[in-house]
C-alpha positions as CSV (number, residue, x, y, z in Angstrom):
1,M,0.3,0.4,0.4
2,K,1.7,3.0,-1.3
3,V,1.4,6.2,1.0
4,D,0.4,9.4,-0.4
5,N,3.3,12.3,0.0
6,N,1.3,15.1,-0.9
7,K,-0.9,14.7,1.6
8,L,1.8,13.5,3.9
9,A,3.3,17.7,3.1
10,Y,-1.1,18.2,4.2
11,I,-0.5,16.7,7.6
12,L,2.6,17.6,8.9
13,P,1.9,21.5,9.9
14,N,-1.7,21.0,10.7
15,F,-0.1,18.5,13.1
16,F,2.5,21.7,14.1
17,T,-1.3,23.6,15.1
18,A,-2.4,20.2,16.8
19,A,0.7,20.6,19.2
20,S,0.0,24.4,20.1
21,I,-3.6,23.7,20.8
22,F,-2.0,21.1,22.8
23,L,0.4,23.1,24.5
24,G,-2.4,26.1,25.6
25,V,-4.0,23.4,26.8
26,L,-1.2,22.3,29.1
27,S,-0.4,26.2,29.7
28,I,-4.2,25.8,31.2
29,F,-3.8,23.4,33.7
30,A,-0.6,24.5,34.8
31,S,-2.0,28.2,35.5
32,I,-4.5,26.2,38.2
33,A,-1.8,24.2,39.7
34,H,0.0,27.4,40.1
35,N,3.1,26.6,38.3
36,Y,2.8,29.8,36.6
37,E,6.4,29.1,35.3
38,K,5.7,26.1,33.3
39,A,2.4,28.1,32.3
40,M,5.0,30.7,30.5
41,M,7.2,27.8,29.3
42,F,4.0,26.0,27.4
43,I,2.8,28.5,26.0
44,I,6.4,29.9,24.6
45,L,6.7,25.9,22.9
46,S,3.4,27.0,21.5
47,L,4.9,30.1,20.4
48,I,7.3,27.7,18.4
49,C,5.0,25.5,17.2
50,D,2.7,28.2,15.5
51,G,6.3,30.0,13.8
52,L,6.7,26.3,12.3
53,D,3.3,25.6,10.7
54,G,3.0,28.5,8.8
55,R,6.5,28.3,7.3
56,V,6.5,24.5,6.8
57,A,3.4,25.1,5.0
58,R,4.4,27.8,3.3
59,L,8.2,25.4,2.1
60,T,6.1,22.6,0.9
61,N,2.7,24.5,-0.7
62,T,0.5,23.0,1.4
63,T,-1.1,26.1,2.5
64,S,-5.6,25.5,2.7
65,K,-8.2,28.0,4.2
66,F,-8.8,24.7,6.6
67,G,-5.4,24.9,7.7
68,V,-5.1,29.1,8.0
69,E,-8.5,28.5,10.0
70,F,-7.5,25.5,12.1
71,D,-4.3,27.8,12.6
72,S,-6.7,30.9,14.2
73,L,-8.6,29.1,16.4
74,A,-5.7,27.3,17.4
75,D,-4.5,30.7,18.7
76,I,-7.4,31.4,20.6
77,V,-7.2,28.4,23.1
78,A,-2.7,28.9,23.2
79,F,-2.2,33.2,23.1
80,G,-6.0,33.8,24.7
81,V,-7.1,31.4,26.9
82,A,-3.8,30.1,28.2
83,P,-2.3,33.3,29.3
84,A,-6.0,34.5,30.3
85,M,-5.7,32.3,32.8
86,L,-2.0,32.7,34.0
87,F,-3.1,36.3,34.4
88,Y,-6.1,35.9,36.2
89,F,-5.7,32.5,38.2
90,N,-1.9,33.8,39.7
91,L,-2.8,37.6,40.1
92,A,-6.3,38.8,38.9
93,N,-8.6,36.6,40.7
94,E,-7.0,39.3,42.9
95,F,-9.1,42.3,42.0
96,G,-12.7,40.5,41.6
97,R,-14.6,41.5,39.0
98,L,-11.9,43.4,37.3
99,G,-9.6,41.0,37.3
100,V,-12.6,39.3,35.8
101,L,-12.8,41.5,32.6
102,A,-9.5,42.0,31.8
103,S,-9.2,38.4,31.3
104,A,-12.2,38.3,29.4
105,L,-11.4,41.9,27.3
106,F,-7.9,39.8,26.6
107,I,-9.5,37.0,25.0
108,I,-12.9,38.3,23.5
109,F,-10.2,41.6,21.8
110,G,-7.7,38.6,20.6
111,A,-10.9,36.4,18.4
112,I,-11.5,39.6,17.0
113,R,-7.5,40.3,16.1
114,L,-7.2,36.9,14.7
115,A,-10.2,37.5,12.7
116,R,-9.6,41.0,11.1
117,F,-6.1,39.6,10.5
118,N,-7.7,36.4,8.0
119,V,-10.5,38.8,5.9
120,T,-7.2,41.7,5.7
121,T,-4.3,39.4,4.8
122,G,-3.0,40.3,1.6
123,T,-5.0,44.0,2.0
124,Y,-1.1,45.6,3.2
125,E,2.6,45.1,3.0
126,P,3.7,42.5,4.6
127,N,5.9,43.3,6.6
128,V,4.1,44.9,8.5
129,F,1.3,44.3,11.6
130,I,-1.6,46.2,11.5
131,G,-2.5,46.1,15.3
132,L,0.2,43.9,18.1
133,P,-0.5,40.0,17.4
134,I,-2.1,37.9,19.3
135,P,1.6,35.8,19.9
136,T,2.7,38.7,21.0
137,A,0.7,40.0,23.9
138,A,-0.1,36.5,25.4
139,V,4.0,36.3,25.3
140,V,4.2,40.2,26.9
141,L,1.5,39.5,29.3
142,S,2.7,36.1,30.5
143,I,6.3,36.8,31.1
144,W,5.0,40.1,33.1
145,V,2.7,37.2,35.0
146,V,5.6,35.2,36.3
147,F,8.3,38.7,36.2
148,V,5.8,39.8,38.9
149,K,5.4,36.5,41.0
150,D,8.9,36.0,40.6
151,Y,10.5,39.2,42.7
152,N,7.4,39.0,44.6
153,F,6.4,42.3,44.2
154,E,3.0,42.9,46.9
155,N,2.7,46.4,45.7
156,K,-0.3,47.5,45.0
157,I,0.9,50.5,42.3
158,I,2.8,47.1,40.6
159,L,0.3,44.8,40.8
160,F,-2.4,47.3,39.2
161,F,0.4,48.2,36.4
162,V,0.2,44.3,35.2
163,I,-3.8,45.2,35.1
164,A,-3.8,48.1,33.2
165,L,-1.1,46.1,31.1
166,A,-4.0,43.7,30.6
167,F,-6.5,46.3,29.5
168,L,-3.5,48.1,27.0
169,L,-2.9,44.6,25.4
170,S,-5.8,43.8,24.7
171,F,-7.0,47.4,22.8
172,L,-3.5,47.3,20.8
173,M,-4.8,44.1,19.4
174,V,-7.8,45.8,17.9
175,S,-5.9,49.2,17.2
176,N,-4.2,50.4,14.3
177,V,-0.7,50.3,15.1
178,R,2.1,48.7,13.4
179,Y,4.6,46.2,14.0
180,P,7.1,45.1,12.3
181,S,6.6,41.9,11.4
182,F,10.6,40.5,10.4
183,K,9.3,37.9,8.0
184,K,10.4,38.7,5.3
185,L,13.7,40.1,6.7
186,E,17.2,40.1,4.0
187,F,21.0,40.4,5.5
188,K,23.4,42.1,3.3
189,K,26.5,40.8,3.1
190,A,28.3,43.4,5.0
191,N,26.5,43.1,8.2
192,I,25.4,39.8,8.2
193,L,28.7,40.3,10.8
194,K,27.3,42.8,12.8
195,T,24.1,40.8,12.9
196,L,26.4,37.7,13.7
197,I,27.4,39.9,16.7
198,I,24.1,41.6,17.8
199,I,22.5,37.7,18.2
200,I,25.4,36.5,20.0
201,F,25.5,39.5,22.6
202,V,21.6,39.3,22.7
203,A,22.2,35.1,23.3
204,S,24.6,36.1,26.3
205,L,22.7,38.3,28.1
206,I,19.3,35.8,27.5
207,Y,22.0,33.3,29.1
208,L,21.8,35.0,32.2
209,K,19.8,36.6,33.0
210,P,16.5,34.8,30.8
211,L,13.9,36.2,32.3
212,E,14.7,39.9,32.7
213,I,15.9,40.0,29.1
214,F,12.8,38.4,27.7
215,T,10.8,41.0,29.7
216,F,12.9,43.8,28.3
217,I,12.8,42.6,24.9
218,V,9.6,41.8,24.6
219,S,7.8,44.9,26.4
220,L,10.4,46.9,24.4
221,Y,8.6,45.4,20.8
222,T,5.2,46.4,22.6
223,L,6.1,49.7,22.9
224,Y,7.6,50.3,19.7
225,G,5.0,50.6,17.8
226,I,3.3,52.7,20.4
227,A,5.8,55.4,20.0
228,R,6.2,55.4,16.6
229,A,1.9,55.7,16.1
230,I,2.4,59.2,18.5
231,Y,5.7,59.7,16.4
232,N,3.5,59.6,13.1
233,L,0.7,61.4,14.6
234,Y,3.1,64.5,15.7
235,I,4.7,64.4,11.7
236,K,1.1,64.2,10.6
237,K,-0.2,67.3,12.5
238,K,3.3,69.3,11.8
239,V,2.2,69.3,7.9
240,K,-0.8,70.3,8.2
241,N,0.4,72.8,10.6
242,N,2.9,74.0,7.8
243,E,0.3,73.6,5.4
244,R,-2.2,76.4,6.6
């Protein structure tokens, strides 16, 4: 009995999508058990699987409408429900209805972000995301929850900061703020050595302080989009004033 290689090629990217869902479910169970570091790691592993499914599909030329829809359903579990549960069970539950609202809006706006992405793909430049991608929002929220818990921050101001961060991430996902996608990076030969040195330097910092450096990197990426949007608004306003 011969196995159709083309059918196997279609199965492979969907396998990574299924793995992403499974890891998201494991993260939810870990959050319920208050193993917040393990829950965060499952979300990061799910992010890796999510990145692989699309790349494998493109490399094997097996992209399909089913794969796109399956991927979106996987994302709402792994990057919507899982980080919201990590956020709620380890921090937001101390704030009653406010914590419930922050957790729920993160999932709802994440679903809206995914739906909008599916219907607008191909209508704007491929090197940017319109709105903060839900996997990025999931990682930012998860890392900050673990960071606060790891350092035993009990100050109400710090805890309210994380609550505010959840609301901000929810808004950014459905906003028109642009973020670099890094999907089509092109490195010139002259810059390869510089890039390698930067990667080695960053990897060394991550080795020394993984949680702190990852928190800094994902926070910087989030702030970059906000700063860029504010700068563009300032430039547009300045141009309009000069035209008067």
